[in-house]
C-alpha positions in Angstrom: 138.1 39.5 56.2 137.9 35.8 57.4 139.7 35.1 60.7 142.5 32.4 59.9 143.0 30.4 63.2 143.4 26.8 64.1 140.6 26.4 65.9 137.0 28.5 66.7 134.4 27.8 69.1 131.7 27.4 66.3 134.0 24.8 64.5 134.5 22.8 67.6 131.0 22.9 68.3 130.0 21.8 64.7 132.4 19.0 65.0 131.2 17.5 68.4 130.4 14.4 68.3 131.2 13.7 64.8 132.9 10.3 64.1 134.8 8.5 61.5 133.8 5.7 59.1 133.6 2.2 60.8 136.9 1.1 59.9 138.5 4.0 62.1 137.5 2.4 65.5 140.2 3.2 68.1 140.5 -0.3 69.8 143.5 -2.5 68.8 141.3 -5.5 68.1 139.3 -3.3 65.8 139.7 -3.7 62.0 142.5 -2.0 60.3 141.4 1.3 58.5 140.9 2.0 54.8 141.6 5.1 52.8 138.7 6.2 50.3 139.8 7.0 46.9 138.8 10.7 45.7 141.0 11.0 42.2 143.3 8.4 40.6 144.3 11.4 37.9 143.5 8.9 35.2 141.2 11.9 33.7 142.2 15.3 34.4 139.2 16.9 32.8 137.7 17.4 36.3 140.3 19.7 37.3 140.4 23.6 36.4 143.7 25.1 36.2 143.4 28.9 37.3 147.6 29.0 37.7 150.4 27.0 36.3 149.9 24.0 34.3 148.7 20.6 34.6 149.3 17.8 32.3 149.3 14.1 32.0 152.6 12.3 32.5 152.6 8.6 31.3 156.0 7.7 32.1 155.5 8.1 35.8 152.6 6.8 38.1 151.9 5.4 41.5 149.0 3.4 40.1 147.3 3.0 37.1 148.5 4.3 33.7 149.7 8.0 34.2 150.3 10.8 37.0 149.4 14.3 36.9 152.3 16.8 36.5 152.3 20.2 38.0 154.3 23.4 37.1 154.1 26.7 38.4 153.4 29.7 36.2 155.0 33.3 36.3 153.4 34.0 39.5 155.5 31.2 41.2 152.4 29.2 42.1 150.1 26.5 40.8 146.6 25.6 41.6 144.3 23.0 40.4 140.5 23.2 41.4 138.0 20.6 41.5 134.3 21.6 41.8 132.1 19.0 43.3 128.9 18.5 41.3 127.4 17.6 44.6 128.6 18.4 48.2 130.4 15.7 49.8 131.3 14.8 53.6 134.7 15.1 54.8 134.3 14.8 58.1 136.9 12.9 60.4 139.4 12.4 57.3 142.7 13.6 56.1 144.3 13.7 52.6 146.8 11.2 51.9 148.6 11.5 48.2 151.3 10.0 46.1 153.7 12.9 45.2 157.4 13.2 43.8 159.1 16.8 43.3 162.1 18.2 41.7 162.6 20.6 44.8 161.9 20.4 48.3 158.4 22.2 49.1 155.2 22.1 51.1 152.1 20.9 49.2 148.7 22.3 50.4 145.2 20.4 49.9 142.1 22.6 50.8 138.7 21.8 51.3 136.1 24.7 50.8 132.5 24.7 51.7 130.0 27.0 49.6 130.9 30.2 51.5 134.6 29.4 51.0 135.2 28.7 54.6 138.1 26.2 54.3 140.2 23.5 56.0 143.9 23.7 55.0 146.1 20.5 55.1 149.5 20.7 54.5 152.9 18.6 54.2 156.5 18.8 53.4 157.9 16.7 50.6 161.5 16.2 49.7 163.0 15.7 46.0 164.9 12.7 44.8 161.9 10.0 45.7 159.6 7.9 43.5 156.1 9.0 43.7 155.2 8.0 47.3 152.1 8.7 49.8 152.4 11.8 52.3 150.0 11.8 55.1 149.0 15.3 55.4 148.3 17.1 58.5 146.0 19.9 59.4 147.9 23.5 59.0 145.0 26.0 59.5 141.3 26.5 59.6 139.8 29.5 57.3 136.4 30.5 58.8 134.0 27.8 60.3 134.0 25.3 57.4 131.2 22.7 57.1 133.1 19.7 56.6 129.9 17.7 55.8 129.3 19.8 52.7 132.2 20.4 50.9 132.1 21.9 47.6 135.3 22.0 46.0 138.9 20.7 46.6 142.1 22.6 45.8 145.8 21.2 45.4 148.3 24.4 45.6 151.8 24.8 45.7 153.7 28.1 46.2 157.4 28.5 44.9 160.3 30.7 44.7 162.1 32.6 41.7 164.5 29.3 41.6 162.2 26.7 42.5 159.7 26.2 39.4 160.2 22.5 39.2 157.7 19.8 38.2 155.4 18.2 40.8 153.7 15.0 40.2 150.6 13.9 42.1 148.7 10.7 41.9 146.1 8.5 44.0 144.5 11.3 46.2 142.9 9.7 49.2 141.3 10.3 52.4 142.2 8.3 55.5 140.1 8.4 58.7 141.1 9.6 61.7 140.5 8.5 65.4 137.6 10.4 66.6 139.5 10.6 70.2 142.9 12.5 69.4 146.3 10.5 69.8 149.5 12.0 70.8 153.0 10.4 70.8 156.1 12.3 72.6 159.4 11.6 70.9 162.8 12.4 71.8 165.2 12.5 68.9 169.0 11.5 69.3 169.5 9.6 72.2 170.8 12.6 74.5 171.3 11.7 78.3 168.6 14.8 78.9 166.0 12.3 77.6 166.7 10.3 80.8 167.8 13.4 83.3 165.1 15.9 82.2 162.4 14.1 80.0 162.0 11.0 81.9 161.1 12.5 85.3 158.3 14.7 83.7 156.6 11.8 81.9 157.1 9.4 84.9 155.1 11.9 86.9 152.0 11.4 84.5 152.8 7.5 83.8 153.4 8.6 80.2 155.4 6.5 77.7 157.8 8.4 75.6 159.8 7.3 72.6 163.4 7.7 72.7 164.9 7.3 69.1 168.7 6.7 69.9 172.3 6.6 67.9 173.8 3.3 68.8 177.2 4.4 68.1 177.1 6.8 70.6 175.2 4.9 73.7 178.0 4.8 76.8 178.4 1.8 78.4 179.1 3.8 81.9 179.9 7.1 83.1 183.7 7.0 82.4 182.9 7.0 78.7 182.8 10.7 77.3 179.9 12.5 75.7 176.4 13.4 76.6 174.3 10.6 75.5 172.5 7.8 77.1 174.2 5.1 79.3 173.0 1.7 78.8 171.5 1.1 82.2 169.5 4.5 81.4 168.1 2.9 78.3 167.0 -0.4 80.2 165.3 1.8 83.0 163.4 3.6 80.1 162.4 0.4 78.5 161.3 -1.0 81.5 159.3 2.0 82.6 157.3 1.5 79.1 159.1 3.6 77.1 160.0 2.5 73.1 163.7 2.8 72.1 163.8 3.1 68.5 166.2 4.0 65.7 167.8 7.2 64.8 170.3 5.3 62.5 173.6 4.1 63.8 175.7 7.3 63.6 172.6 10.0 63.7 173.6 12.1 60.7 171.7 13.2 57.4 171.6 10.3 55.5 171.1 12.0 52.0 174.7 13.6 52.4 176.7 10.7 54.3 180.4 10.7 53.1 182.0 7.2 53.2 179.0 5.4 54.7 176.3 3.7 53.1 172.6 4.9 54.3 171.3 1.3 53.9 174.1 0.0 56.3 173.4 3.0 58.8 169.9 1.8 59.0 170.3 -1.8 59.2 173.2 -1.8 61.5 171.1 0.3 64.2 168.3 -2.2 63.9 170.5 -4.8 64.5 171.9 -3.2 67.5 168.4 -2.8 69.3 167.6 -6.4 68.5 170.9 -7.6 69.8 170.5 -5.5 73.1 166.9 -6.4 74.1 164.9 -3.7 72.0 163.3 -5.9 69.5 160.0 -4.0 69.6 161.3 -0.6 69.4 163.5 -1.9 66.5 160.5 -1.6 64.0 160.5 2.2 64.3 162.6 4.9 63.1 163.2 8.8 62.9 164.8 10.3 60.1 168.0 12.2 61.0 167.4 16.2 60.7 164.1 15.1 58.9 165.6 14.4 55.6 165.4 11.3 52.8 165.5 10.4 49.5 164.5 7.4 47.0 167.6 5.1 48.5 166.9 6.2 52.4 163.1 5.5 52.0 164.1 2.1 50.5 166.6 1.4 53.5 164.1 2.2 55.8 161.1 0.5 54.7 163.1 -2.8 54.4 164.0 -2.5 58.1 161.1 -0.6 60.1 157.4 -0.7 60.2 156.9 2.9 61.2 159.0 5.9 60.5 158.4 9.5 61.1 159.3 12.7 59.1 156.9 15.6 57.9 156.0 18.7 59.6 152.0 19.0 60.4 150.0 17.6 63.3 146.7 15.7 63.4 147.2 13.2 60.5 144.9 10.1 59.8 145.6 6.4 59.7 148.9 6.2 57.8 148.6 5.4 54.0 152.6 5.4 53.8 153.9 4.1 57.6 157.3 5.3 56.3 156.2 9.0 56.4 154.3 9.2 59.4 154.0 13.0 60.3 155.4 14.6 63.3 156.2 18.2 64.8 159.4 19.5 65.9 160.9 22.8 67.7 157.8 23.9 69.3 157.4 26.4 72.0 155.0 25.4 74.5 152.3 27.8 72.8 152.9 26.1 69.7 152.5 22.6 71.3 149.3 23.8 72.9 148.0 24.5 69.7 148.9 21.5 68.2 147.2 19.6 71.2 144.3 21.7 71.0 143.7 20.8 67.4 144.4 17.2 68.0 141.7 17.1 70.9 139.1 18.8 69.1 139.5 17.7 65.4 140.8 13.9 66.2 143.8 12.7 64.3 147.2 11.5 65.5 149.9 14.1 66.4 153.8 13.3 67.6 155.7 16.1 69.3 159.3 15.5 68.8 162.1 17.0 71.3 165.8 16.7 70.9 168.6 17.7 73.4 166.6 19.4 76.5 168.0 22.2 78.3 166.5 24.2 80.9 164.2 26.1 78.3 163.2 23.2 76.4 162.6 21.1 79.3 160.3 23.7 80.7 158.3 23.4 77.5 157.9 19.7 77.9 156.9 20.2 81.2 154.1 22.5 80.2 153.3 20.3 77.1 152.9 17.0 79.3 150.9 19.1 82.0 148.6 20.0 79.0 148.4 16.7 77.9 147.5 15.2 81.2 144.6 18.0 81.4 143.2 17.3 77.7 143.4 13.2 78.8 141.6 13.7 82.0 138.7 15.4 80.1 138.4 12.5 77.7 139.7 14.5 74.5 143.2 12.9 74.2 145.0 9.6 74.7 148.9 9.1 74.8 149.7 6.2 72.6 152.9 4.3 71.6 154.3 3.3 68.0 153.1 -0.3 68.6 149.5 1.0 69.1 150.0 3.3 66.0 150.9 0.4 63.9 148.4 -2.2 65.1 145.3 0.2 64.6 146.2 3.2 62.7 147.9 2.0 59.5 146.1 1.8 56.0 146.1 -1.9 54.7 
């Protein structure tokens, strides 16, 4: 039985020194990266369907005349497989694919070499959206895949008994990764612990954090009730190089609001940031509780240059900058694993924290220390949302 793990010593050695395409140079003055088209799903004959069904849908498409509609079979799974005529090189890239679904679920894309070693990519997608690109992160590495000689591509979804709705896919591409891994440290919700607990830790290493705040809860001074940031604390974070972004006006799930309009929640928060001197941070958004639908995506895309949701680390350059991936709720061990993966395979990882207590502060402290260790070895760089926007968004 093959050992399933994020990384192996042999895999690291095989990938050492591998670079991405010319478009993925790391500097802010480099050309913007491009994503290579793998399949536009205009002809489905190249795909075998061992599980579930695959049909063309000319009523719905991201580009071209149709998309591919996938439905699970009795075993609650669909799997489509494309055997490549000649081995292809997928070193230093991540999949990005337009998707829509009737039920929230994770989608999986696997790359297999001739020995069936595989790299597994995954991303969570939500229902009630049009076909939109999702930037996949790395889930696991199974065996020691030779990414320079991939023979097979698979698209998979597992479903529950009550979750057999359709999934539509289109425009499968592969986006380059920066060969030196990039990491961002996000803090959602604008809690005062971002200043009292997180700021001293990141300041020790001179790392810029990203505070996604809830403007309606920002406090003018200590006399105001609550546990959210004070205006003076926000200013100090900004002066220290932190990005002050938006978590919406009230920080609530924008897909289930009662009595408030999601578009207004998004635009009002942006206006507050701009009015209070945080024009750069006003370009960036973190979806409350990671939830969105078509209306929320539209509102966010009209107001922001980058927005963050999803679940998996080490994405490539963003084909859809409104759905940049992030990782939440990590233990120290899980954060370390995600950082190892990013350092050794490249890509971009955003680690997200919320309100910090003693336990989560300890996780952050261990995480920042390990980031510093990897950075000192030249294996990782801490970046800001602006640096991602400038260098790692597909044009």
